C-alpha positions as CSV (number, residue, x, y, z in Angstrom):
1,X,0.1,-48.5,-22.3
2,X,1.1,-48.1,-18.7
3,X,4.7,-48.2,-19.7
4,X,4.1,-45.2,-22.0
5,X,2.2,-43.6,-19.2
6,X,5.2,-43.8,-16.9
7,X,7.2,-42.6,-19.3
8,X,5.5,-39.6,-20.0
9,X,5.1,-38.7,-16.3
10,X,8.7,-38.8,-15.8
11,X,9.3,-36.8,-18.8
12,X,6.9,-34.2,-17.5
13,X,8.4,-34.3,-14.1
14,X,11.8,-33.9,-15.6
15,X,10.8,-30.8,-17.6
16,X,9.0,-29.3,-14.5
17,X,12.1,-29.8,-12.4
18,X,14.4,-28.0,-15.2
19,X,11.9,-25.1,-15.6
20,X,11.9,-24.6,-11.7
21,X,15.7,-24.7,-11.3
22,X,16.0,-22.4,-14.3
23,X,14.0,-19.6,-12.5
24,X,16.4,-20.0,-9.6
25,X,19.5,-19.0,-11.9
26,X,21.2,-15.7,-12.0
27,X,21.5,-15.8,-15.6
28,X,18.8,-16.2,-18.3
29,X,19.5,-19.1,-21.1
30,X,20.6,-18.0,-24.6
31,X,17.0,-17.8,-25.8
32,X,15.7,-16.5,-22.5
33,X,14.3,-12.9,-21.5
34,X,13.4,-11.7,-17.8
35,X,10.1,-10.2,-17.6
36,X,11.8,-7.6,-15.3
37,X,13.6,-6.3,-18.3
38,X,10.4,-4.7,-19.6
39,X,9.1,-1.4,-18.6
40,X,7.4,-2.2,-15.1
41,X,6.0,1.3,-15.0
42,X,3.3,0.2,-17.4
43,X,2.4,-2.7,-14.8
44,X,-0.8,-1.6,-12.6
45,X,-0.7,-2.7,-9.0
46,X,-3.1,-2.2,-6.0
47,X,-0.5,-0.6,-3.8
48,X,3.1,0.6,-4.3
49,X,5.4,0.3,-7.6
50,X,6.2,-2.8,-8.9
51,X,10.1,-3.6,-8.8
52,X,12.6,-5.6,-10.8
53,X,13.9,-8.7,-8.5
54,X,12.4,-7.1,-5.6
55,X,9.0,-7.7,-3.7
56,X,6.6,-4.8,-3.5
57,X,8.3,-3.3,-0.5
58,X,11.7,-3.7,-1.9
59,X,12.9,-6.9,-0.4
60,X,14.4,-9.8,-2.3
61,X,11.7,-12.1,-3.8
62,X,11.4,-15.0,-1.3
63,X,8.8,-17.9,-1.8
64,X,8.8,-20.7,0.9
65,X,12.4,-19.8,1.8
66,X,13.9,-19.8,-1.7
67,X,15.3,-16.6,-2.9
68,X,14.6,-15.7,-6.6
69,X,17.4,-13.5,-8.1
70,X,14.9,-12.4,-10.7
71,X,11.4,-11.8,-11.1
72,X,8.7,-9.0,-10.4
73,X,7.1,-8.3,-7.0
74,X,3.7,-6.7,-7.2
75,X,0.5,-6.2,-5.3
76,X,-2.9,-7.5,-6.1
77,X,-5.2,-6.3,-7.8
78,X,-2.7,-5.6,-10.6
79,X,-1.8,-6.7,-14.4
80,X,0.9,-6.4,-16.9
81,X,0.3,-6.6,-20.6
82,X,3.0,-7.8,-22.9
83,X,3.2,-7.6,-26.7
84,X,5.0,-10.5,-27.6
85,X,5.7,-9.7,-31.3
86,X,5.2,-13.1,-32.1
87,X,8.6,-14.0,-30.7
88,X,8.0,-15.9,-27.6
89,X,7.7,-19.7,-27.2
90,X,6.9,-19.9,-23.5
91,X,6.4,-18.1,-20.3
92,X,7.3,-19.5,-17.0
93,X,7.2,-18.3,-13.5
94,X,7.2,-19.5,-10.0
95,X,4.4,-17.5,-8.2
96,X,3.1,-17.0,-4.7
97,X,2.6,-14.7,-1.7
98,X,6.1,-13.4,-0.6
99,X,7.3,-14.8,2.7
100,X,7.6,-11.3,4.0
101,X,3.8,-11.3,5.0
102,X,4.6,-14.1,7.4
103,X,1.7,-16.0,6.3
104,X,-0.8,-13.1,5.6
105,X,-2.5,-12.3,2.2
106,X,-4.2,-14.2,-0.6
107,X,-3.9,-14.0,-4.1
108,X,-4.8,-15.5,-7.5
109,X,-2.6,-15.6,-10.4
110,X,-3.8,-15.6,-14.0
111,X,-2.2,-15.9,-17.3
112,X,-4.2,-14.8,-20.4
113,X,-2.8,-15.6,-23.8
114,X,-4.8,-13.2,-26.1
115,X,-8.5,-13.7,-24.8
116,X,-8.0,-17.3,-23.5
117,X,-7.2,-18.0,-19.9
118,X,-4.2,-20.4,-20.1
119,X,-3.2,-20.9,-16.5
120,X,-4.8,-19.9,-13.1
121,X,-3.5,-20.8,-9.6
122,X,-6.7,-20.4,-7.9
123,X,-6.4,-18.8,-4.4
124,X,-2.9,-19.0,-2.7
125,X,-2.4,-17.9,0.8
126,X,0.6,-16.4,2.5
127,X,2.7,-19.6,3.5
128,X,1.5,-21.8,0.8
129,X,4.2,-23.6,-1.2
130,X,4.9,-21.6,-4.5
131,X,3.4,-22.8,-7.8
132,X,5.1,-23.3,-11.2
133,X,3.3,-21.6,-14.2
134,X,4.4,-22.7,-17.6
135,X,2.4,-21.5,-20.5
136,X,3.0,-22.2,-24.1
137,X,3.1,-19.0,-26.3
138,X,3.7,-20.3,-29.6
139,X,1.9,-18.3,-32.2
140,X,0.7,-15.8,-29.5
141,X,0.8,-12.0,-29.9
142,X,-0.1,-10.9,-26.3
143,X,0.0,-12.3,-22.8
144,X,-1.5,-10.7,-19.7
145,X,-0.2,-11.4,-16.5
146,X,-3.0,-10.7,-13.6
147,X,-3.1,-10.8,-9.8
148,X,-6.4,-10.5,-7.8
149,X,-7.1,-10.5,-4.2
150,X,-9.0,-13.7,-4.0
151,X,-12.3,-11.8,-2.9
152,X,-11.1,-11.1,0.6
153,X,-9.6,-7.4,0.3
154,X,-6.1,-6.8,-0.6
155,X,-4.3,-6.6,2.6
156,X,-0.7,-8.0,2.5
157,X,-1.4,-9.5,-0.9
158,X,2.1,-9.3,-1.9
159,X,2.2,-11.2,-5.3
160,X,5.5,-12.5,-6.6
161,X,6.4,-13.5,-10.2
162,X,9.5,-15.4,-9.2
163,X,12.0,-15.8,-12.0
164,X,9.4,-14.6,-14.7
165,X,10.9,-15.8,-17.9
166,X,10.0,-15.4,-21.5
167,X,11.8,-18.1,-23.7
168,X,11.8,-16.7,-27.1
169,X,12.2,-18.5,-30.5
170,X,15.5,-19.4,-31.7
171,X,17.1,-16.5,-33.7
172,X,14.3,-14.0,-32.8
173,X,14.9,-10.6,-33.6
174,X,12.0,-8.7,-32.4
175,X,11.7,-8.1,-28.7
176,X,8.6,-8.3,-26.6
177,X,7.4,-4.9,-24.9
178,X,5.2,-4.1,-22.0
179,X,1.9,-2.1,-22.9
180,X,0.0,0.2,-20.9
181,X,-2.9,-1.4,-19.1
182,X,-5.1,1.2,-20.3
183,X,-6.3,0.8,-24.1
184,X,-6.1,4.0,-26.0
185,X,-7.6,3.1,-29.4
186,X,-9.2,5.1,-32.0
187,X,-12.6,3.7,-30.8
188,X,-14.2,6.6,-29.3
189,X,-16.7,5.8,-26.6
190,X,-20.2,5.8,-28.2
191,X,-22.0,7.9,-25.4
192,X,-24.2,11.1,-26.3
193,X,-22.8,14.5,-25.6
194,X,-24.0,16.0,-22.2
195,X,-26.9,18.6,-22.7
196,X,-29.9,19.4,-20.3
197,X,-33.2,20.3,-21.9
198,X,-34.3,23.8,-21.5
199,X,-37.7,22.5,-20.3
200,X,-37.8,21.3,-16.6
201,X,-37.0,17.7,-16.0
202,X,-37.0,16.0,-12.5
203,X,-34.4,13.2,-12.0
204,X,-33.7,10.4,-9.5
205,X,-34.2,9.5,-6.7
206,X,-37.7,8.7,-6.5
207,X,-37.7,7.5,-2.9
208,X,-36.0,8.9,0.2
209,X,-36.3,7.8,3.8
210,X,-35.7,9.3,7.3
211,X,-36.2,8.8,10.8
212,X,-39.1,10.7,12.5
213,X,-38.1,13.6,14.7
214,X,-34.6,13.8,13.1
215,X,-33.6,16.4,10.7
216,X,-34.8,16.0,7.1
217,X,-32.9,17.5,4.1
218,X,-33.7,16.7,0.4
219,X,-32.8,18.8,-2.8
220,X,-35.3,18.3,-5.7
221,X,-33.0,17.1,-8.5
222,X,-34.3,19.1,-11.5
223,X,-32.8,20.8,-14.5
224,X,-34.2,23.3,-17.0
225,X,-33.5,27.1,-18.2
226,X,-33.1,29.1,-14.9
227,X,-35.0,30.3,-13.0
228,X,-36.8,27.2,-12.0
229,X,-39.6,27.3,-9.2
230,X,-40.7,24.4,-7.1
231,X,-43.8,23.2,-5.7
232,X,-44.9,19.9,-3.7
233,X,-48.5,18.5,-3.1
234,X,-48.9,16.2,0.0
235,X,-45.7,16.8,1.9
236,X,-45.9,14.9,5.3
237,X,-46.5,17.0,8.5
238,X,-43.2,18.4,9.5
239,X,-41.7,19.1,6.1
240,X,-41.6,22.4,4.2
241,X,-40.4,23.3,0.9
242,X,-38.3,26.6,-0.3
243,X,-40.2,27.2,-3.6
244,X,-37.1,29.0,-4.8
245,X,-34.3,26.5,-4.2
246,X,-36.2,23.3,-4.2
247,X,-34.7,22.3,-0.7
248,X,-37.3,20.2,1.4
249,X,-36.3,20.4,5.1
250,X,-37.9,19.9,8.6
251,X,-38.5,16.7,10.6
252,X,-41.2,14.0,9.8
253,X,-43.6,13.8,12.7
254,X,-44.5,10.0,12.2
255,X,-43.8,6.6,10.8
256,X,-45.4,6.0,7.3
257,X,-45.1,6.3,3.6
258,X,-46.2,9.4,1.7
259,X,-46.5,9.8,-2.2
260,X,-45.5,13.4,-2.8
261,X,-46.2,15.1,-6.2
262,X,-43.3,17.2,-6.9
263,X,-43.7,19.9,-9.7
264,X,-41.0,22.1,-11.2
265,X,-41.7,25.1,-13.5
266,X,-40.0,27.5,-15.6
267,X,-40.4,29.6,-18.8
268,X,-40.4,26.7,-20.9
269,X,-43.2,24.7,-19.2
270,X,-43.8,22.5,-16.2
271,X,-43.1,18.8,-15.0
272,X,-44.1,16.7,-12.0
273,X,-42.8,13.4,-10.6
274,X,-43.8,11.5,-7.6
275,X,-41.4,11.2,-4.7
276,X,-41.9,8.5,-2.1
277,X,-41.0,9.7,1.5
278,X,-40.6,6.8,4.1
279,X,-40.6,7.6,7.7
280,X,-39.3,4.9,9.9
281,X,-36.2,3.3,11.7
282,X,-33.4,2.3,9.5
283,X,-34.9,3.8,6.2
284,X,-31.9,5.5,5.1
285,X,-30.3,5.0,1.7
286,X,-33.1,3.2,0.1
287,X,-31.2,3.8,-3.3
288,X,-27.4,3.8,-3.3
289,X,-25.9,7.1,-2.3
290,X,-24.7,9.3,-4.9
291,X,-22.1,12.2,-4.2
292,X,-18.5,12.8,-3.9
293,X,-15.4,12.0,-1.4
294,X,-12.1,14.0,-1.1
295,X,-9.9,11.2,-0.9
296,X,-8.5,10.3,-4.5
297,X,-7.9,13.9,-5.3
298,X,-6.7,15.8,-2.2
299,X,-5.9,12.6,0.0
300,X,-5.1,13.5,3.7
301,X,-4.3,17.0,2.8
302,X,-7.9,18.2,2.4
303,X,-8.8,21.7,3.5
304,X,-12.0,23.6,4.5
305,X,-11.8,25.8,1.4
306,X,-11.4,22.6,-0.9
307,X,-14.8,21.1,0.9
308,X,-16.5,24.4,0.3
309,X,-15.5,24.6,-3.5
310,X,-16.7,20.9,-3.9
311,X,-20.1,21.7,-2.5
312,X,-20.3,24.8,-4.8
313,X,-19.2,22.9,-7.7
314,X,-21.6,20.0,-7.1
315,X,-24.3,22.8,-7.7
316,X,-22.6,24.8,-10.6
317,X,-21.7,21.8,-12.5
318,X,-25.3,20.3,-12.5
319,X,-24.3,17.1,-10.6
320,X,-26.8,18.1,-7.7
321,X,-29.3,18.6,-10.2
322,X,-28.9,15.1,-11.5
323,X,-29.2,13.6,-8.0
324,X,-25.7,13.7,-6.5
325,X,-26.0,14.6,-2.8
326,X,-23.3,13.9,-0.5
327,X,-20.1,15.8,0.0
328,X,-17.8,13.6,2.0
329,X,-14.6,14.5,3.7
330,X,-12.2,11.5,4.1
331,X,-9.1,11.3,6.3
332,X,-7.0,14.2,7.2
333,X,-9.2,16.6,9.1
334,X,-8.7,15.2,12.6
335,X,-6.2,16.6,15.4
336,X,-6.2,15.1,19.1
337,X,-8.7,15.3,21.9
338,X,-9.2,17.9,24.5
339,X,-9.0,17.3,28.5
340,X,-12.8,15.8,28.3
341,X,-11.8,13.6,25.4
342,X,-13.7,15.6,22.7
343,X,-12.4,15.2,19.2
344,X,-10.5,18.3,17.8
345,X,-10.1,19.4,14.3
346,X,-6.8,20.5,12.9
347,X,-5.8,23.9,11.6
348,X,-7.3,23.2,8.0
349,X,-10.6,23.1,9.6
350,X,-11.3,25.7,11.8
351,X,-15.1,25.3,12.2
352,X,-16.9,22.2,11.2
353,X,-20.2,23.4,12.3
354,X,-19.8,26.3,9.9
355,X,-18.9,23.8,7.1
356,X,-21.8,21.5,7.8
357,X,-24.0,24.8,7.6
358,X,-22.5,25.7,4.3
359,X,-23.0,22.3,2.7
360,X,-26.7,22.0,3.9
361,X,-27.5,25.6,2.7
362,X,-27.0,24.2,-0.9
363,X,-29.4,21.6,-0.2
364,X,-26.5,18.8,0.1
365,X,-25.5,16.4,2.7
366,X,-22.3,16.5,4.7
367,X,-20.0,13.2,5.2
368,X,-17.0,12.7,7.4
369,X,-14.5,9.9,8.1
370,X,-13.3,7.9,10.9
371,X,-11.5,4.8,12.2
372,X,-12.5,2.3,14.9
373,X,-8.9,2.1,15.7
374,X,-6.8,4.6,17.8
375,X,-5.5,5.9,14.6
376,X,-6.7,6.4,11.0
377,X,-5.1,5.3,7.9
378,X,-3.4,8.5,7.7
379,X,-2.1,8.4,11.2
380,X,-4.8,10.9,12.4
381,X,-6.9,10.4,15.6
382,X,-9.4,7.6,15.6
383,X,-12.6,6.8,17.5
384,X,-11.4,3.9,19.7
385,X,-13.2,4.0,22.9
386,X,-14.8,7.3,22.0
387,X,-17.5,6.2,19.5
388,X,-20.3,7.7,21.3
389,X,-18.6,11.1,22.0
390,X,-17.6,11.5,18.4
391,X,-21.0,10.6,17.0
392,X,-22.4,13.1,19.4
393,X,-19.9,15.8,18.0
394,X,-20.6,14.8,14.5
395,X,-24.4,15.5,15.1
396,X,-23.6,18.9,16.3
397,X,-21.7,19.7,13.1
398,X,-24.5,18.4,11.0
399,X,-23.0,15.1,9.8
400,X,-25.2,13.1,7.4
401,X,-22.7,10.2,6.5
402,X,-20.1,8.4,8.4
403,X,-17.2,6.2,6.7
404,X,-15.8,3.9,9.4
405,X,-12.3,2.6,8.2
406,X,-10.7,-0.5,9.8
407,X,-7.1,0.9,9.8
408,X,-5.4,0.4,12.8
409,X,-8.0,-1.8,14.5
410,X,-6.2,-4.6,13.3
411,X,-3.7,-4.1,16.2
412,X,-6.6,-4.1,18.7
413,X,-8.6,-7.0,17.6
414,X,-7.7,-10.2,19.7
415,X,-7.8,-12.4,16.8
416,X,-9.0,-12.7,13.2
417,X,-12.4,-14.3,14.3
418,X,-15.7,-12.9,12.8
419,X,-16.6,-11.7,16.2
420,X,-13.4,-9.6,16.5
421,X,-14.2,-8.2,13.0
422,X,-17.8,-7.1,13.7
423,X,-17.1,-5.8,17.2
424,X,-15.9,-2.2,16.3
425,X,-18.7,-1.9,13.9
426,X,-21.4,-2.7,16.6
427,X,-20.0,0.1,19.0
428,X,-20.6,2.6,16.3
429,X,-23.9,1.3,15.4
430,X,-25.1,1.7,19.2
431,X,-23.8,5.4,19.0
432,X,-25.8,5.9,15.8
433,X,-29.1,4.5,17.0
434,X,-29.0,6.8,20.2
435,X,-27.8,10.1,18.6
436,X,-30.2,13.1,17.4
437,X,-29.3,12.9,13.8
438,X,-29.7,10.3,10.7
439,X,-26.0,9.4,9.5
440,X,-25.8,6.8,6.5
441,X,-23.3,4.3,8.1
442,X,-20.5,3.1,5.6
443,X,-18.2,0.2,6.6
444,X,-14.7,0.3,5.1
445,X,-12.9,-2.8,5.9
446,X,-12.1,-4.2,2.4
447,X,-14.4,-7.3,2.4
448,X,-12.7,-9.0,5.4
449,X,-14.9,-11.8,6.8
450,X,-17.3,-11.7,4.0
451,X,-18.7,-8.3,5.3
452,X,-21.6,-8.4,2.9
453,X,-22.9,-11.3,5.1
454,X,-23.1,-9.3,8.1
455,X,-22.9,-5.7,7.3
456,X,-26.9,-5.1,7.6
457,X,-26.7,-6.9,11.0
458,X,-24.8,-3.8,12.4
459,X,-27.3,-1.4,10.6
460,X,-25.0,-0.2,8.0
461,X,-26.1,1.0,4.8
462,X,-23.2,0.2,2.6
463,X,-19.9,-1.8,3.0
464,X,-16.8,-2.2,0.9
465,X,-16.4,-5.4,-0.5
466,X,-12.7,-5.2,-1.7
467,X,-9.4,-3.1,-1.1
468,X,-9.0,0.4,-2.4
469,X,-9.6,1.0,-6.0
470,X,-7.5,2.9,-8.3
471,X,-7.4,4.4,-11.6
472,X,-6.0,1.7,-13.8
473,X,-7.6,-0.9,-15.5
474,X,-6.3,-3.9,-13.8
475,X,-7.4,-2.7,-10.3
476,X,-10.8,-1.2,-11.4
477,X,-11.9,-4.0,-13.6
478,X,-10.9,-6.6,-11.1
479,X,-12.8,-5.0,-8.4
480,X,-16.0,-4.6,-10.5
481,X,-16.0,-7.9,-12.3
482,X,-15.7,-9.8,-8.8
483,X,-19.1,-8.4,-7.4
484,X,-20.8,-11.3,-9.2
485,X,-22.4,-13.5,-6.5
486,X,-22.9,-10.8,-4.0
487,X,-26.2,-9.6,-5.2
488,X,-28.4,-11.4,-2.7
489,X,-26.9,-9.5,0.0
490,X,-27.8,-6.1,-1.5
491,X,-31.2,-4.1,-1.5
492,X,-32.9,-1.0,-0.3
493,X,-30.6,0.5,2.5
494,X,-27.9,-2.1,2.3
495,X,-25.3,-1.8,-0.6
496,X,-22.3,-3.5,-1.6
497,X,-19.6,-1.0,-2.3
498,X,-16.7,-1.6,-4.6
499,X,-15.1,1.9,-4.0
500,X,-15.4,5.1,-5.9
501,X,-15.7,6.3,-9.4
502,X,-12.2,6.9,-10.9
503,X,-13.0,9.4,-13.5
504,X,-12.2,13.1,-13.9
505,X,-9.1,14.9,-12.3
506,X,-7.6,13.1,-9.5
507,X,-4.4,11.9,-8.1
508,X,-4.3,12.8,-4.2
509,X,-2.2,15.8,-4.9
510,X,-2.1,19.5,-4.6
511,X,-2.3,19.5,-8.5
512,X,-4.7,16.9,-9.6
513,X,-3.8,15.0,-12.9
514,X,-6.3,13.3,-15.3
515,X,-7.5,9.9,-14.6
516,X,-5.3,7.0,-15.9
517,X,-8.4,5.3,-17.3
518,X,-9.0,5.5,-20.8
519,X,-12.4,6.9,-22.0
520,X,-13.9,3.3,-22.7
521,X,-12.6,2.2,-19.5
522,X,-14.5,4.9,-17.5
523,X,-17.7,4.0,-19.6
524,X,-17.1,0.3,-18.5
525,X,-17.0,1.4,-15.0
526,X,-20.1,3.5,-14.8
527,X,-21.9,0.8,-16.7
528,X,-20.9,-1.9,-14.4
529,X,-21.6,0.1,-11.0
530,X,-24.9,0.9,-12.5
531,X,-25.9,-2.5,-13.0
532,X,-24.5,-3.7,-9.6
533,X,-26.5,-0.9,-7.7
534,X,-23.2,0.5,-6.2
535,X,-22.9,3.7,-4.7
536,X,-22.0,6.5,-7.0
537,X,-19.3,8.4,-5.2
538,X,-17.0,10.6,-7.3
539,X,-13.6,11.5,-5.9
540,X,-12.4,14.0,-8.5
541,X,-11.7,17.9,-8.6
542,X,-15.2,19.0,-9.3
543,X,-14.2,22.4,-10.4
544,X,-12.4,20.7,-13.6
545,X,-15.3,18.7,-15.0
546,X,-14.9,18.5,-18.9
547,X,-17.4,17.7,-21.5
548,X,-16.7,14.0,-21.5
549,X,-16.7,14.0,-17.6
550,X,-20.3,15.6,-17.7
551,X,-21.5,13.3,-20.4
552,X,-20.5,10.3,-18.5
553,X,-21.4,11.3,-14.9
554,X,-24.8,13.0,-15.8
555,X,-26.2,10.7,-18.2
556,X,-29.7,10.3,-16.5
557,X,-30.8,6.9,-18.0
558,X,-27.6,5.5,-16.3
559,X,-28.5,7.4,-13.0
560,X,-32.1,6.2,-13.4
561,X,-30.9,2.5,-13.5
562,X,-28.5,2.9,-10.5
563,X,-31.1,4.5,-8.5
564,X,-33.9,2.1,-9.5
565,X,-36.3,1.8,-6.6
566,X,-36.5,-2.2,-6.7
567,X,-32.9,-2.0,-5.6
568,X,-31.8,-5.3,-7.1
569,X,-28.3,-5.7,-7.8
570,X,-27.4,-7.3,-11.1
571,X,-25.1,-10.2,-12.0
572,X,-23.0,-12.1,-14.7
573,X,-25.1,-14.1,-17.0
574,X,-22.7,-15.3,-19.5
575,X,-19.0,-15.3,-20.0
576,X,-17.0,-16.1,-23.4
577,X,-13.1,-15.7,-22.7
578,X,-12.6,-11.9,-22.0
579,X,-16.3,-11.0,-23.0
580,X,-19.2,-11.2,-20.3
581,X,-22.9,-10.2,-20.3
582,X,-24.2,-8.8,-17.2
583,X,-27.8,-7.9,-16.4
584,X,-30.3,-6.1,-13.9
585,X,-33.9,-6.5,-13.3
586,X,-35.7,-3.1,-13.1
587,X,-38.8,-2.1,-11.2
588,X,-40.7,-1.5,-14.7
589,X,-40.1,-5.0,-15.7
590,X,-37.4,-4.4,-18.2
591,X,-33.9,-5.5,-18.0
592,X,-30.6,-3.3,-17.9
593,X,-27.9,-5.3,-19.9
594,X,-24.1,-4.6,-20.0
595,X,-22.0,-6.2,-22.7
596,X,-18.4,-6.1,-21.6
597,X,-14.9,-6.5,-23.5
598,X,-12.3,-7.3,-21.1
599,X,-9.9,-7.7,-23.8
600,X,-8.0,-5.2,-25.8
601,X,-9.2,-5.8,-29.5
602,X,-12.8,-4.9,-30.5
603,X,-15.0,-8.0,-30.2
604,X,-18.6,-8.9,-31.2
605,X,-20.7,-9.7,-28.0
606,X,-24.0,-11.3,-28.1
607,X,-26.4,-11.3,-25.3
608,X,-28.7,-14.2,-25.8
609,X,-32.1,-14.2,-24.5
610,X,-31.8,-17.7,-22.9
611,X,-29.2,-16.3,-20.8
612,X,-31.3,-13.4,-19.9
613,X,-34.5,-15.5,-19.0
614,X,-36.5,-13.6,-21.6
615,X,-38.0,-14.8,-25.0
616,X,-39.6,-13.3,-28.1
617,X,-39.0,-10.1,-29.8
618,X,-38.2,-7.4,-27.4
619,X,-37.2,-3.7,-28.0
620,X,-33.5,-2.6,-27.1
621,X,-32.5,0.9,-26.4
622,X,-29.0,2.2,-26.1
623,X,-28.6,3.7,-22.8
624,X,-25.5,5.6,-23.4
625,X,-26.7,7.1,-26.6
626,X,-30.1,7.7,-25.8
627,X,-31.3,5.7,-28.7
628,X,-34.0,3.1,-29.6
629,X,-32.4,0.3,-31.7
630,X,-35.6,-1.6,-32.7
631,X,-36.7,-5.0,-31.9
632,X,-34.5,-7.9,-31.6
633,X,-35.5,-11.8,-31.5
634,X,-33.5,-14.3,-29.6
635,X,-30.4,-12.1,-29.1
636,X,-28.7,-8.8,-29.5
637,X,-25.3,-8.7,-31.2
638,X,-22.9,-5.6,-30.9
639,X,-19.4,-4.8,-31.5
640,X,-17.7,-3.7,-28.2
641,X,-14.3,-1.9,-28.1
642,X,-11.4,-3.2,-26.0
643,X,-12.0,-2.5,-22.5
644,X,-15.3,-1.1,-23.3
645,X,-19.0,-1.5,-22.7
646,X,-22.4,-1.2,-24.3
647,X,-25.3,-0.6,-22.2
648,X,-28.8,-1.2,-23.3
649,X,-32.4,-1.6,-21.8
650,X,-34.2,-4.5,-23.1
651,X,-38.0,-5.3,-22.7
652,X,-41.5,-3.6,-22.8
653,X,-42.1,-2.0,-19.3
654,X,-44.9,-4.1,-17.8
655,X,-45.2,-1.9,-14.6
656,X,-45.5,2.1,-14.7
657,X,-43.7,4.2,-12.8
658,X,-45.3,6.9,-10.7
659,X,-45.1,10.0,-12.7
């Protein structure tokens, strides 16, 4: 027996060595096909453009000193889907983080054969020895090559598929082809069309907080046939309501919680709902912020006119009436500093105070962007050593939200210690605590140092948990589904932020283009973001929302779940290959449950009561379709399209919401 084991191990080692040498060769074997010969434009990546026989930055693919003449360089998070045509027998590649990162970066490489995870490297760091992946493809129709950022942000995640060779069947005539990572199928998303009732309806959020003595602003989110009139019973002292616009403003006079009855009327009727107003320190963002950010549509060339147009469209489209509040400028507004060190705006922003007033006049809130480093990511002026001065300027401009982006601070930090990561955010925390205005504090440092563990310690209200998102399935899904396990760090006033919604017209260009996410993929993102209590920050051209965009972004049952006052982030409850079931407890005692299909073919998915922690007969309601599905016992089964989701609410409410 031992003799056979020794022989087997020797043969395996020999095969390993032969495959490893094959990948270093200039020529493919007679039955071989380099993956780089496929259409790499269909490959998704977190940064840059994947290249044949080159790293993501255009250098020779180099792993631990060995240069590979063939292969594909990419950047996590990314994916490549290959239609094998049944012609392949094996895939082999030597994988790792390219030497060009000088030891930085961390990536996981996964190979999926159909819906089965066939090979996974686990986390590989820059400088690690590369690993050989050798996967049997006999009988397979599809293989997916994925890279993920190992959960710590995607900085320097230069992921190489060294060699990357498909070995084909002898005599095979069909040739594999790469597929777009978006799934365009005939399975239209099963979501109800957008339509607001003529009768008045008040929408989330149900709770809002502010610091006494600082400016308070809240637009009652309500829909119905115009004109609407507004009333409020039991407003706290210091606040007043404009009965024609629904804008509540003023300043709270003291600490405490007040239950306010909001009333909205029109010619079709009247409705009411309770709004809880909380006065106290650090009471901001008691539900995940909802709004808009300029970055993924206009990039660093954003203008004052585009900001004003976004504010107008937030109202005219109905988004504001459904609870979206923030109009946030990202990078690109900054100039230099004057002789006293005061931050200056560039020629595209002649008067920030006027812009703030314009946004506030519509009942909306004004957000801004800066960096703790000397320069922002776009090369504009950062806040380094001017934090208090900049916050005072923002307060004068009427800013309500600050995004603080790590960017060039990496060149300031003495080392990679946790203390050095936290230090710049403490500086801005101090400035925010002493200024005259409430500002929601958003950390953008890509999950480094497990920010979810300490973000609340610097009084941040939300923190990015990953690198930048993008409108490709590989990036969006990788970012979204890795939020499992972070739920214990989230709650009212402190939210995990997996970046913005990638729907609508975007592209960081003068002429926005439609998102690359297929409709079902957009449904997946909205479903998942609602379950994980993520901020709902749009970044599209709000002046070009289509019917599908409105149905996706203004589904009140989705928003109600995202804005649930319990504030408990959901998590993964079951996984089976490429299908997953996630759930989130809600304040009324029910469960919001998402059934996700990360594969490309339609699948039946089962949500089992045993995985959800419930039992007996339970009513089920389809959230996207606004439809009751009846009672189910022990489990709920449904067919889910490729890259799609079904979103249901399960259970009988045991706690009534204040009406």
